[in-house]
C-alpha positions in Angstrom: 0.0 0.0 0.0 1.2 3.5 -0.8 0.2 6.7 0.8 -0.2 10.4 0.2 0.7 13.2 2.7 -2.3 15.4 2.0 -2.8 18.9 3.4 -6.1 20.5 4.0 -5.2 24.1 4.6 -8.2 26.2 5.5 -9.0 29.6 7.0 -9.1 28.2 10.6 -5.9 26.2 10.3 -4.1 23.5 8.6 -4.6 19.7 8.7 -2.0 17.1 7.6 -3.4 13.7 6.8 -1.9 10.4 5.7 -4.3 9.0 3.2 -4.0 5.8 1.1 -4.1 6.0 -2.6 -7.6 4.7 -2.4 -8.9 7.5 -0.2 -8.7 5.9 3.3 -7.7 8.5 5.9 -5.3 6.8 8.2 -4.6 9.6 10.7 -4.3 13.4 10.8 -3.1 16.3 12.8 -4.4 19.9 13.0 -2.9 23.3 14.0 -4.9 26.5 14.1 -3.9 29.7 12.3 -4.9 33.3 13.2 -7.2 35.5 11.1 -6.6 39.2 11.1 -9.6 41.4 10.2 -9.5 45.2 9.8 -12.1 47.9 9.8 -11.4 48.8 6.2 -12.5 45.4 4.9 -9.1 43.8 5.2 -8.8 40.1 5.9 -5.3 38.6 6.2 -3.2 35.7 7.4 0.5 35.2 7.9 2.0 32.7 5.4 4.8 32.0 8.0 2.1 30.7 10.4 0.7 28.6 7.5 4.1 27.0 6.8 4.7 26.5 10.5 1.4 24.7 10.8 2.2 22.6 7.7 5.5 21.5 9.0 4.5 20.9 12.6 1.5 18.8 11.7 3.4 16.9 9.1 6.2 16.0 11.5 3.8 15.0 14.3 2.0 12.7 11.9 5.0 11.1 10.3 6.7 10.7 13.7 3.8 8.5 14.8 5.1 5.8 12.4 1.6 4.7 11.6 2.8 3.8 8.1 6.4 3.3 6.9 7.8 6.7 5.8 9.2 5.1 2.6 5.6 4.2 1.6 4.6 7.9 1.4 5.0 8.6 -2.3 3.6 12.1 -2.7 2.5 15.4 -1.2 -0.6 17.1 -2.4 -2.2 20.2 -1.0 -5.7 21.5 -0.9 -6.1 25.0 0.4 -8.5 27.9 0.9 -9.3 29.5 -2.4 -9.3 33.1 -3.6 -6.3 34.2 -1.7 -3.2 36.1 -2.8 0.4 35.8 -1.7 2.9 38.2 -3.3 6.4 36.6 -3.4 9.8 37.7 -4.6 12.1 35.8 -6.9 13.5 33.8 -3.9 10.0 32.7 -2.9 9.8 35.0 0.1 6.3 36.4 0.9 6.4 40.2 0.9 3.4 40.7 3.1 0.6 38.9 4.8 -1.7 36.8 2.5 -4.9 38.6 1.5 -7.6 36.0 1.8 -11.0 35.3 0.3 -12.9 37.6 2.8 -11.0 40.7 1.9 -13.0 43.5 0.2 -10.4 46.3 -0.1 -10.1 45.8 -3.9 -13.8 46.5 -4.4 -13.4 50.2 -5.5 -10.9 49.2 -8.2 -13.1 46.4 -9.5 -16.2 48.6 -9.7 -14.2 51.3 -11.5 -12.8 48.8 -14.0 -16.1 47.0 -14.7 -18.9 49.5 -13.8 -20.7 51.9 -16.1 -23.8 52.5 -18.1 -25.8 50.6 -19.4 -25.4 48.1 -16.6 -26.6 44.7 -15.6 -26.1 43.4 -12.0 -23.7 46.3 -11.4 -21.5 45.6 -14.5 -21.4 47.7 -17.6 -22.8 45.4 -20.3 -19.9 45.7 -22.7 -17.5 44.9 -19.9 -19.3 41.8 -18.6 -19.5 40.4 -22.1 -15.7 40.8 -22.5 -15.2 38.7 -19.4 -18.0 36.0 -19.6 -17.1 34.8 -23.0 -13.5 33.6 -22.3 -13.6 33.0 -18.6 -17.2 32.0 -17.8 -17.6 34.8 -15.2 -16.1 38.1 -14.1 -14.4 39.6 -11.1 -16.8 39.9 -8.2 -17.8 43.5 -7.4 -17.1 42.7 -3.7 -13.3 42.7 -4.5 -12.9 39.4 -2.8 -11.3 37.7 -5.9 -7.5 37.7 -6.3 -7.7 40.2 -9.1 -9.3 42.6 -6.6 -6.4 41.8 -4.1 -3.8 42.5 -6.8 -5.4 45.8 -7.8 -5.6 46.8 -4.2 -1.8 46.1 -3.8 -1.0 47.9 -7.0 -2.8 51.0 -6.0 -2.4 51.2 -2.2 0.8 49.2 -1.7 2.9 50.1 -4.8 6.2 49.2 -3.1 4.9 45.6 -2.6 3.5 45.4 -6.1 6.9 46.5 -7.6 8.8 44.0 -5.6 6.5 41.1 -6.5 7.9 38.4 -8.8 4.7 36.3 -8.8 1.2 36.6 -7.2 0.3 33.1 -6.0 -2.9 31.5 -4.7 -2.6 30.0 -1.2 -2.2 26.4 -2.5 0.3 27.4 -5.1 2.3 29.2 -2.4 2.5 26.0 -0.3 3.7 24.1 -3.4 6.4 26.7 -3.9 7.6 26.1 -0.3 7.7 22.3 -1.0 9.4 22.5 -4.3 10.9 26.0 -5.0 8.8 26.1 -8.2 6.3 28.9 -9.1 3.1 27.5 -10.8 -0.7 27.6 -10.6 -3.2 25.0 -11.6 -5.9 25.7 -14.1 -8.5 25.4 -11.4 -6.7 27.5 -8.8 -6.2 30.4 -11.2 -9.8 30.7 -12.2 -10.9 33.4 -9.8 -8.3 35.8 -11.2 -10.7 35.8 -14.2 -7.8 36.2 -16.6 -7.8 32.7 -18.3 -9.6 31.6 -21.4 -11.5 28.5 -20.3 -13.5 27.7 -23.4 -11.3 24.7 -24.3 -10.3 22.5 -21.4 -7.4 21.1 -23.4 -6.0 24.6 -24.0 -6.6 26.8 -20.9 -4.4 29.9 -21.1 -4.1 33.5 -20.1 -6.2 36.0 -22.0 -4.0 38.9 -23.0 -6.9 41.2 -23.7 -8.3 40.8 -20.2 -4.9 41.2 -18.6 -4.5 44.5 -20.5 -7.8 45.6 -19.3 -6.7 45.2 -15.6 -3.4 47.0 -16.3 -1.5 44.5 -14.2 1.8 43.0 -15.4 1.5 39.7 -17.2 4.9 38.5 -16.0 3.7 38.6 -12.4 1.3 35.7 -13.1 2.5 32.1 -12.7 2.9 29.3 -15.2 -0.2 27.1 -15.5 -0.5 23.3 -15.1 -3.2 20.7 -14.5 -4.2 19.7 -11.0 -2.9 16.1 -11.6 0.5 17.2 -13.0 3.6 16.5 -10.9 5.2 19.9 -10.1 8.5 18.3 -9.0 10.1 16.4 -6.2 10.1 17.7 -2.6 13.1 19.9 -1.7 15.9 17.9 0.0 15.9 20.0 3.2 12.1 19.6 3.6 12.3 15.9 3.0 15.1 15.5 5.5 13.3 17.6 8.1 10.1 15.5 7.7 11.9 12.1 7.4 10.7 11.4 3.9 12.5 10.0 0.9 14.0 12.6 -1.4 12.1 11.3 -4.4 8.6 12.1 -3.0 6.6 13.8 -5.7 4.6 17.0 -5.2 1.4 16.9 -7.2 -0.2 20.3 -8.1 -3.4 19.7 -6.2 -6.5 21.9 -6.0 -8.2 24.6 -3.9 -10.5 23.4 -1.2 -13.7 23.7 -3.3 -12.4 21.4 -6.0 -10.6 19.0 -3.8 -13.7 18.6 -1.6 -15.8 18.0 -4.7 -13.5 15.1 -5.5 -13.4 13.9 -1.9 -17.2 13.9 -1.8 -17.4 11.2 -4.4 -19.7 13.3 -6.6 -17.5 13.2 -9.7 -19.9 12.4 -12.5 -22.0 14.9 -14.5 -25.1 16.2 -12.5 -23.9 14.5 -9.3 -24.1 17.1 -6.5 -22.8 17.6 -3.1 -23.2 20.2 -0.3 -20.2 21.3 1.8 -20.9 22.8 5.3 -17.7 24.3 6.8 -17.0 27.9 7.8 -18.6 28.8 4.5 -20.8 26.5 2.4 -21.3 25.6 -1.2 -23.3 23.4 -3.5 -21.6 22.0 -6.6 -22.2 19.6 -9.4 -20.1 18.7 -12.5 -21.5 19.7 -15.9 -20.4 19.0 -19.4 -19.9 22.5 -20.7 -19.1 26.1 -19.8 -22.2 28.3 -19.1 -22.9 31.4 -17.1 -25.8 33.0 -15.3 -24.8 36.6 -14.5 -28.1 37.4 -12.8 -27.5 34.8 -10.0 -23.7 34.9 -9.8 -23.3 31.3 -11.0 -21.0 29.8 -13.6 -19.5 26.5 -14.7 -15.7 26.7 -14.5 -12.8 24.2 -14.8 -12.8 21.4 -12.3 -9.9 19.6 -10.8 -10.9 16.8 -13.2 -9.1 17.9 -16.4 -12.0 17.1 -18.8 -14.9 18.5 -16.7 -16.4 21.8 -15.7 -18.3 22.2 -12.5 -21.1 24.6 -11.5 -20.3 26.2 -8.2 -22.3 28.4 -5.8 -20.9 29.7 -2.5 -22.7 30.7 0.7 -20.5 33.1 2.7 -21.2 31.9 6.2 -22.5 28.5 7.4 -20.7 26.8 10.2 -19.2 30.3 11.0 -22.7 31.1 12.4 -22.4 28.4 15.0 -18.8 29.6 15.8 -20.2 33.1 16.2 -22.8 31.9 18.6 -20.1 30.1 20.6 -17.4 32.7 20.6 -19.3 36.0 20.6 -22.4 35.2 22.7 -22.2 32.0 24.8 -18.4 31.9 25.6 -17.2 35.4 24.9 -13.8 35.8 26.6 -14.7 39.1 28.2 -17.6 37.5 30.1 -15.5 34.6 31.6 -14.8 35.2 35.2 -12.2 32.4 35.4 -10.0 30.7 32.9 -11.9 27.7 31.6 -11.8 25.5 28.6 -14.7 26.0 26.2 -16.5 22.7 25.8 -17.3 21.0 22.5 -20.4 23.0 22.2 -21.3 21.7 18.7 -22.3 18.3 20.1 -24.2 20.1 22.8 -26.0 22.2 20.1 -27.0 19.0 18.4 -28.6 17.6 21.5 -30.5 20.9 22.1 -31.7 21.2 18.5 -33.1 17.6 18.5 -35.5 18.6 21.2 -36.9 21.7 19.4 -39.8 21.2 17.0 -39.1 21.8 13.3 -39.5 25.5 12.5 -38.0 26.7 15.8 -41.5 28.0 16.9 -41.4 30.2 13.8 -38.2 31.9 14.6 -36.1 32.7 11.5 -32.4 33.3 11.3 -30.6 34.8 8.3 -26.9 33.7 8.2 -25.6 36.8 6.4 -22.9 37.6 9.0 -20.4 38.7 6.3 -22.6 39.6 3.4 -23.5 37.0 0.8 -22.2 35.8 -2.6 -24.8 33.5 -4.1 -27.5 33.6 -5.3 -27.2 37.4 -4.6 -23.9 39.1 -4.3 -24.6 41.7 -1.6 -21.9 42.7 0.8 -24.2 44.9 2.8 -26.7 42.5 4.2 -26.4 41.2 7.8 -27.7 38.4 10.0 -31.0 38.5 11.9 -33.2 36.6 14.3 -36.7 37.4 13.1 -39.9 37.0 15.1 -38.5 36.9 18.6 -41.0 37.0 21.5 -40.9 36.6 25.3 -41.6 32.9 24.7 -38.5 32.5 22.6 -35.9 30.2 24.2 -32.2 29.8 23.7 -33.0 26.4 22.2 -35.3 28.0 19.6 -32.4 30.4 18.7 -29.9 27.6 18.3 -32.2 25.5 16.1 -33.1 28.6 14.1 -29.4 29.0 13.2 -29.2 25.4 11.9 -32.4 26.0 9.9 -31.4 29.5 8.7 -28.2 28.1 7.1 -30.4 25.4 5.5 -32.9 28.0 4.2 -30.1 30.0 2.5 -28.7 26.7 1.1 -32.1 25.9 -0.3 -32.0 29.3 -2.0 -28.6 28.3 -3.4 -29.8 24.8 -4.4 -32.9 26.2 -6.3 -30.6 28.5 -8.2 -28.1 25.9 -9.2 -30.8 23.4 -10.2 -32.5 26.1 -12.2 -29.1 26.9 -13.9 -28.5 23.2 -14.7 -32.1 22.5 -15.9 -32.2 25.6 -18.1 -28.6 25.6 -19.5 -28.1 21.8 -20.1 -30.8 19.8 -21.8 -30.1 16.6 -20.0 -30.0 18.4 -16.6 -32.1 17.1 -13.7 -32.9 17.7 -10.0 -29.8 17.2 -7.7 -31.0 14.3 -5.7 -29.4 12.7 -3.8 -26.8 15.1 -2.5 -23.7 14.0 -0.7 -22.9 16.1 2.4 -19.3 16.8 3.6 -17.5 19.2 5.9 -17.7 19.7 9.6 -21.5 20.3 9.4 -21.8 16.9 7.9 -20.9 15.4 11.2 -24.2 16.6 12.7 -26.9 14.0 12.3 -29.7 16.5 13.1 -28.3 19.0 10.7 -28.3 16.4 7.9 -31.9 15.7 8.7 -32.8 19.4 8.6 -31.1 19.8 5.2 -33.1 16.7 3.9 -36.3 18.3 5.2 -35.7 21.8 4.1 -34.4 20.7 0.7 -36.9 17.9 0.2 -33.9 15.9 -1.1 -32.1 12.7 0.0 -28.9 13.6 1.9 -26.1 11.0 2.0 -23.7 11.6 4.9 -20.2 10.8 3.6 -18.1 8.8 6.1 -15.6 11.1 7.8 -17.1 14.1 6.1 -14.6 16.5 7.6 -11.8 14.7 5.8 -13.3 15.3 2.3 -10.6 17.9 1.4 -7.7 15.7 2.4 -9.3 12.7 0.8 -9.8 14.7 -2.4 -6.2 15.9 -2.5 -5.1 12.3 -2.1 -7.4 11.1 -4.9 -5.9 13.9 -7.2 -2.4 12.7 -6.4 -3.4 9.1 -6.8 -4.8 9.9 -10.3 -1.7 11.9 -11.1 0.6 9.1 -10.2 -1.5 6.5 -12.2 -2.8 4.4 -9.3 -6.5 5.1 -10.0 -8.8 7.1 -12.4 -11.4 9.6 -11.4 -14.1 7.2 -12.6 -12.9 4.8 -9.9 -13.6 7.2 -7.0 -17.3 6.5 -6.2 -16.6 2.9 -5.4 -14.2 4.1 -2.6 -16.8 6.4 -1.0 -18.6 5.1 2.1 -21.7 6.6 3.7 -22.5 6.7 7.4 -26.2 7.4 7.1 -28.9 8.2 4.4 -31.4 10.9 5.4 -34.8 11.0 3.7 -37.1 14.1 3.9 -39.8 13.9 6.5 -43.1 14.8 4.7 -44.6 16.0 8.0 -42.2 18.9 8.0 -42.8 20.0 4.5 -45.5 22.7 5.2 -43.6 24.5 8.0 -40.4 24.6 6.1 -42.0 25.8 2.9 -43.8 28.6 4.9 -40.6 29.8 6.7 -38.5 29.6 3.5 -41.0 31.8 1.7 -40.9 34.4 4.4 -37.0 34.1 4.4 -36.8 35.1 0.8 -39.3 37.9 1.1 -37.4 39.3 4.1 -34.3 39.9 2.0 -36.1 41.7 -0.8 -38.1 43.9 1.6 -35.0 44.9 3.6 -32.0 45.0 1.2 -32.3 48.8 0.7 -32.2 49.3 4.5 -29.0 47.2 4.7 -27.4 49.2 1.9 -28.2 52.5 3.8 -26.7 51.1 7.0 -23.6 49.3 5.8 -22.5 50.6 2.4 
């Protein structure tokens, strides 16, 4: 048996896992990383902390000797997507990484793409220039890497001038492992500077680069996710106790890797991921775009496929907010104490509350929203509170509110698939992965709110690492992508309860109406 050292590097921290070439996660280690948020919309992390977490977790894992070190044949990274690390020619980062939550580039994106006549905030001639080649366009929120780069160019020109390459988070980690500068076709997508019309010939689009006024030479070379970037650097191999011939496979961002790790790799096979953020994805056979609902099909980690992707800004983050900002806020603790595993406690509480949370509705817009509406101004709410409302009602309402927003997303992606692809269909069943997939009651809530069958993938929190390992395994020739579904196991299958259909349809309808009735107020308050 051969193994992959797979890295699942997210916003909250980095996980190292030893995974077999057939997707079995043998063991893993995790180390948290700090997030730095600023009043001007900035969101950053320190790449040095990333690399420290990568090395520390890798060494702890390998030192356990759970598998022979000589049987680890490759390293493959999955990482948070839509981040930007400026590096010099020696591979040194020049500042903190700007991550997917950062909005400081918004003014430059709006200036570049706005104008009259407009559609969804874009000047029509501008959006047409972008959608044709790329399948989408830079988000007006400024959260895409091109927004980060324009922010650096305009506000931090000394950093811009010193930059040799702008790298995505995953591609920065690959640079640290190999000393080579490169991006994968799927990691570069959110720069919105590649022509993706032919999956066999994805390349930079010179016209779009000229439109952004950034320097073409600051963008990295492009490769497939399954390509071998090189062998691990000798000093890194020696420090970790690995052979010097261990391969580093390009890998994919978290969204694409999780898609592979969910087992939903065929056309029109969907999955839902519930982590800090959330998304619903399915593979499709062609490139299409819906600019009204901020959805497009873009290159997958599978070299011959596109996938339609929708992202919900905050999902599990809403429960973390409840834990950290309300129930266990550090300023309220009278003594030093360890915060318990409240997520399991939440599950037990939620199980005792009737579906519909006694008609309490939560909107999970704690950091704005991306899909199906891109609106950075909206915020979270608990709607219909009364003196009879209990803490338990509030907790269940958060679970359900995330599911309501996800239903909004699901309806959008299904509509996109059905309208754009003649052989499209309802996404049913849906595989569920991510930390939220560990919650049995949340899985049932999703089944009831969606009116879909939910399949709980075994070890759902390991989907990213499993996906990275599968990508490496395909790249090294051990398996094919078509083999993957037979290696996926399910813990439970959740069917929708027809008794809950009426209450969830009623609350979902009010949820949607609430947004449209109040969006102007949020714009006044938060613009």
